[in-house]
C-alpha positions as CSV (number, residue, x, y, z in Angstrom):
1,M,321.4,117.3,-76.1
2,G,322.0,113.6,-76.0
3,V,324.9,111.2,-75.7
4,W,325.7,109.0,-78.7
5,F,327.6,105.7,-78.7
6,I,329.0,105.0,-82.2
7,T,330.9,102.0,-83.5
8,G,333.2,102.3,-86.6
9,A,333.6,106.0,-85.9
10,S,337.0,106.5,-87.4
11,R,336.0,106.7,-91.1
12,G,333.3,106.6,-93.7
13,L,329.7,107.1,-92.6
14,G,330.6,106.6,-88.9
15,A,333.0,109.5,-89.0
16,E,330.3,111.7,-90.7
17,I,327.7,110.7,-88.1
18,T,330.2,111.5,-85.3
19,R,330.9,114.9,-86.8
20,E,327.3,115.8,-87.4
21,A,326.2,114.8,-83.8
22,L,329.1,116.9,-82.4
23,Q,328.2,119.9,-84.5
24,R,324.6,119.8,-83.1
25,G,325.9,119.8,-79.5
26,H,325.5,116.1,-78.8
27,R,328.2,114.3,-76.9
28,V,329.7,111.3,-78.5
29,I,331.4,108.1,-77.3
30,A,333.2,107.3,-80.6
31,T,334.6,103.8,-80.8
32,A,337.0,102.3,-83.3
33,R,339.7,99.7,-83.3
34,D,342.1,102.6,-83.2
35,A,340.9,105.5,-81.1
36,Q,343.7,107.7,-82.4
37,A,342.2,107.4,-85.9
38,V,339.1,109.1,-84.5
39,L,341.1,111.9,-82.8
40,K,343.0,112.8,-86.0
41,A,339.9,114.4,-87.3
42,Y,339.6,116.6,-84.1
43,P,342.9,118.2,-83.3
44,Q,341.2,120.4,-80.8
45,Q,339.6,117.4,-79.1
46,P,336.2,118.9,-78.2
47,D,334.9,118.3,-74.7
48,G,331.9,116.4,-76.1
49,L,334.0,113.8,-77.7
50,L,335.3,110.6,-76.0
51,A,337.3,108.4,-78.4
52,V,337.6,104.8,-77.1
53,A,339.5,101.9,-78.7
54,A,337.0,99.0,-79.0
55,D,336.7,96.2,-81.5
56,V,333.1,95.0,-81.9
57,T,334.2,91.4,-81.9
58,D,335.5,91.8,-78.3
59,P,332.6,92.1,-75.8
60,G,335.0,92.9,-73.0
61,R,336.3,96.0,-74.8
62,L,332.8,97.1,-75.7
63,E,331.7,96.9,-72.0
64,A,334.8,98.9,-71.0
65,A,334.0,101.5,-73.6
66,V,330.4,101.8,-72.3
67,A,331.7,102.1,-68.7
68,A,334.1,104.8,-69.8
69,G,331.3,106.7,-71.6
70,L,328.9,106.4,-68.6
71,D,331.7,107.6,-66.3
72,R,332.3,110.7,-68.5
73,F,328.7,111.5,-69.6
74,G,326.4,109.7,-67.3
75,R,324.0,108.3,-69.9
76,I,323.6,107.0,-73.4
77,D,320.8,108.1,-75.6
78,V,321.6,106.8,-79.1
79,V,323.5,103.7,-80.1
80,A,324.7,103.8,-83.7
81,N,325.8,100.3,-84.8
82,N,327.8,101.4,-87.8
83,A,330.9,99.1,-87.8
84,G,330.9,96.6,-90.6
85,Y,332.4,95.8,-94.0
86,G,331.5,94.3,-97.4
87,L,332.4,91.0,-99.1
88,L,332.4,90.4,-102.8
89,G,332.2,86.9,-104.1
90,T,329.6,84.3,-105.2
91,I,328.0,82.0,-102.7
92,E,329.9,78.9,-103.8
93,E,333.3,80.5,-104.2
94,T,333.3,82.2,-100.7
95,S,335.1,80.3,-98.0
96,D,333.5,79.5,-94.6
97,E,336.4,81.4,-93.0
98,A,335.5,84.6,-94.9
99,V,331.7,84.2,-94.2
100,R,332.3,83.7,-90.4
101,A,334.7,86.6,-90.2
102,L,332.0,88.8,-92.0
103,F,329.2,87.6,-89.6
104,D,331.5,88.1,-86.6
105,V,331.6,91.9,-87.4
106,N,328.3,92.6,-89.2
107,V,326.0,90.5,-87.0
108,F,327.7,89.3,-83.8
109,G,329.5,92.7,-83.5
110,V,326.1,94.4,-83.3
111,L,324.8,91.8,-80.8
112,H,327.9,92.4,-78.6
113,T,327.2,96.2,-78.8
114,L,323.6,95.8,-78.0
115,R,324.3,93.6,-74.9
116,A,326.8,96.2,-73.7
117,T,324.5,99.3,-74.2
118,L,320.9,98.1,-73.8
119,P,321.1,97.7,-70.0
120,T,321.6,101.5,-69.8
121,L,318.8,102.3,-72.3
122,R,316.4,100.0,-70.5
123,A,317.2,101.4,-67.2
124,Q,316.5,104.9,-68.6
125,R,313.3,103.8,-70.3
126,S,314.5,105.9,-73.2
127,G,316.9,105.8,-76.2
128,H,317.3,105.0,-79.8
129,V,319.1,102.2,-81.5
130,L,320.3,102.9,-85.1
131,N,321.4,99.8,-87.0
132,I,323.2,100.8,-90.1
133,S,322.3,98.2,-92.6
134,S,322.3,98.6,-96.4
135,V,319.8,98.5,-99.3
136,A,321.5,95.1,-99.8
137,G,319.9,94.1,-96.5
138,F,316.5,94.4,-98.2
139,A,317.3,93.5,-101.8
140,T,320.6,91.8,-102.5
141,A,322.3,90.8,-105.8
142,P,324.6,88.3,-107.4
143,G,328.2,88.5,-106.2
144,V,327.4,90.2,-102.9
145,G,324.9,87.7,-101.6
146,L,326.8,86.9,-98.4
147,Y,327.3,90.6,-97.5
148,G,323.5,90.9,-98.2
149,A,322.9,87.9,-96.0
150,S,324.7,89.5,-93.0
151,K,322.6,92.6,-93.4
152,F,319.4,90.5,-93.9
153,A,320.3,89.0,-90.5
154,L,320.8,92.4,-89.0
155,E,317.4,93.5,-90.3
156,G,315.7,90.4,-88.8
157,V,317.4,91.1,-85.5
158,S,316.2,94.7,-85.7
159,E,312.6,94.0,-86.5
160,A,312.4,91.7,-83.4
161,L,314.3,94.2,-81.3
162,H,311.9,97.0,-82.3
163,G,309.0,95.0,-80.8
164,E,311.0,94.0,-77.7
165,L,312.2,97.5,-76.8
166,A,309.1,99.6,-77.8
167,P,307.3,98.9,-74.5
168,L,310.4,100.1,-72.7
169,G,310.5,103.5,-74.4
170,V,313.5,102.6,-76.7
171,R,313.2,103.0,-80.4
172,V,314.9,101.1,-83.2
173,T,315.6,102.3,-86.8
174,I,317.2,100.3,-89.6
175,V,319.2,102.6,-91.9
176,E,319.4,101.3,-95.5
177,P,321.9,103.5,-97.5
178,G,322.5,103.1,-101.2
179,G,325.8,104.0,-102.6
180,H,327.5,107.0,-100.9
181,R,330.9,108.4,-101.5
182,T,332.8,106.9,-98.6
183,D,335.7,104.5,-98.6
184,F,333.4,101.5,-98.5
185,L,334.3,100.1,-102.0
186,N,338.1,100.3,-101.5
187,G,340.2,97.6,-99.8
188,S,339.7,99.0,-96.3
189,S,336.0,98.2,-96.3
190,L,335.4,95.7,-99.1
191,R,337.0,92.3,-99.1
192,T,337.1,90.2,-102.3
193,E,337.1,86.5,-102.6
194,P,339.0,85.3,-105.7
195,A,337.0,84.1,-108.7
196,T,337.7,80.4,-109.0
197,I,334.7,78.9,-110.9
198,D,334.5,79.7,-114.6
199,D,330.7,79.1,-114.7
200,Y,330.1,82.3,-112.7
201,A,332.4,84.5,-114.6
202,E,329.9,85.8,-117.2
203,G,327.2,86.5,-114.6
204,V,329.4,88.1,-111.9
205,R,332.2,89.8,-113.8
206,P,329.9,92.8,-114.6
207,V,329.2,93.2,-110.9
208,R,332.9,93.2,-110.0
209,E,333.7,95.6,-112.8
210,A,330.8,97.9,-111.9
211,L,331.8,98.1,-108.3
212,A,335.3,99.0,-109.3
213,R,334.1,101.8,-111.5
214,Y,331.6,102.9,-108.9
215,D,334.2,103.7,-106.3
216,G,334.3,107.5,-105.9
217,R,331.3,107.9,-108.2
218,Q,328.5,106.8,-105.9
219,P,325.5,109.2,-106.1
220,G,325.1,109.7,-102.4
221,D,326.6,112.4,-100.2
222,P,327.7,110.9,-96.9
223,V,327.5,114.4,-95.2
224,K,323.8,114.6,-96.1
225,A,323.3,111.0,-95.1
226,A,324.7,111.7,-91.7
227,R,322.4,114.8,-91.4
228,A,319.4,112.6,-92.2
229,I,320.4,110.0,-89.7
230,V,320.8,112.5,-86.9
231,D,317.5,114.1,-87.9
232,V,315.6,110.9,-87.5
233,T,316.7,110.7,-83.8
234,E,315.1,114.1,-83.1
235,I,311.6,113.3,-84.1
236,P,308.8,111.8,-81.9
237,E,307.9,108.9,-84.2
238,P,311.0,107.7,-86.2
239,P,310.5,105.0,-88.8
240,L,311.5,101.4,-88.5
241,R,313.3,101.7,-91.8
242,L,315.0,104.7,-93.4
243,Q,316.3,104.4,-97.0
244,L,319.0,106.9,-98.1
245,G,319.5,107.6,-101.8
246,A,317.5,107.4,-104.9
247,D,319.2,104.1,-105.8
248,A,318.1,102.6,-102.4
249,V,314.5,103.8,-103.0
250,E,314.5,102.3,-106.5
251,R,315.8,98.9,-105.3
252,V,313.3,98.7,-102.4
253,E,310.4,99.6,-104.8
254,A,311.5,96.9,-107.3
255,K,311.7,94.3,-104.5
256,L,308.3,95.2,-103.1
257,D,306.8,95.1,-106.6
258,L,308.3,91.6,-107.2
259,V,307.0,90.3,-103.9
260,R,303.6,91.6,-104.4
261,R,303.4,90.3,-108.0
262,E,304.5,86.8,-107.0
263,L,302.3,86.8,-103.9
264,D,299.3,87.6,-106.1
265,Q,300.3,85.0,-108.7
266,W,300.7,82.2,-106.2
267,R,298.1,83.2,-103.7
268,Q,295.8,80.3,-104.5
269,V,298.6,77.8,-104.0
270,A,299.5,79.4,-100.7
271,L,295.9,79.3,-99.5
272,S,295.4,75.8,-100.7
273,T,297.5,74.2,-98.0
274,A,295.0,75.0,-95.2
275,V,293.7,72.0,-93.1
């Protein structure tokens, strides 16, 4: 059995991953801004659970959480970068402040966590990094473009990290969930920029309305998603990307079809620029 380090473990998919890992006998260093929120789900406080207060935007707190986990369990085998949130708003309407806050958590929070945990994985010459992205990190949409941009950035980091860590025996998997019935679409995980430009109303209003209707009706089961995520850490050759949900598969296939179609259509132009 291994030791997991999970960010954003107090609710949503992070809580389900924590629960699934514990049920399989793994030990878990479960981090959240409020450690007590993690412990509420475990009144018996199992021996395999260490709940630690850590904000991913605070590198010092993350380093302390890693030190506490190593002191308790002696190693870290899986790092699940799950902490993050969504942002609804068009590109032009969204403030710099909102974008920077988003990237501080969704991108820099992952970088802080990696810098705190990778020295241990490298020293062990083993381990697995799970970066919880979104299907929006592969194929984004109007109205959620900046959230998608944060996940695109995470996927770029992850692709490079995969190549950097593979020679050291450490694996990397990007998880791309579609819609799952967590609290992601309510106010605790989705922030909304006000609509201020009338020109975008017609194109983006349907997205806003659809997301409001979608809350609680997403097709994905987060318990099954957590099971699939833990499963992928227990196989010899895990994928670089793991889509979760039929909606995720459909969007990825549509993006691949579009890229292939345009690549073929414009191939001669692309090749014409050779010296």
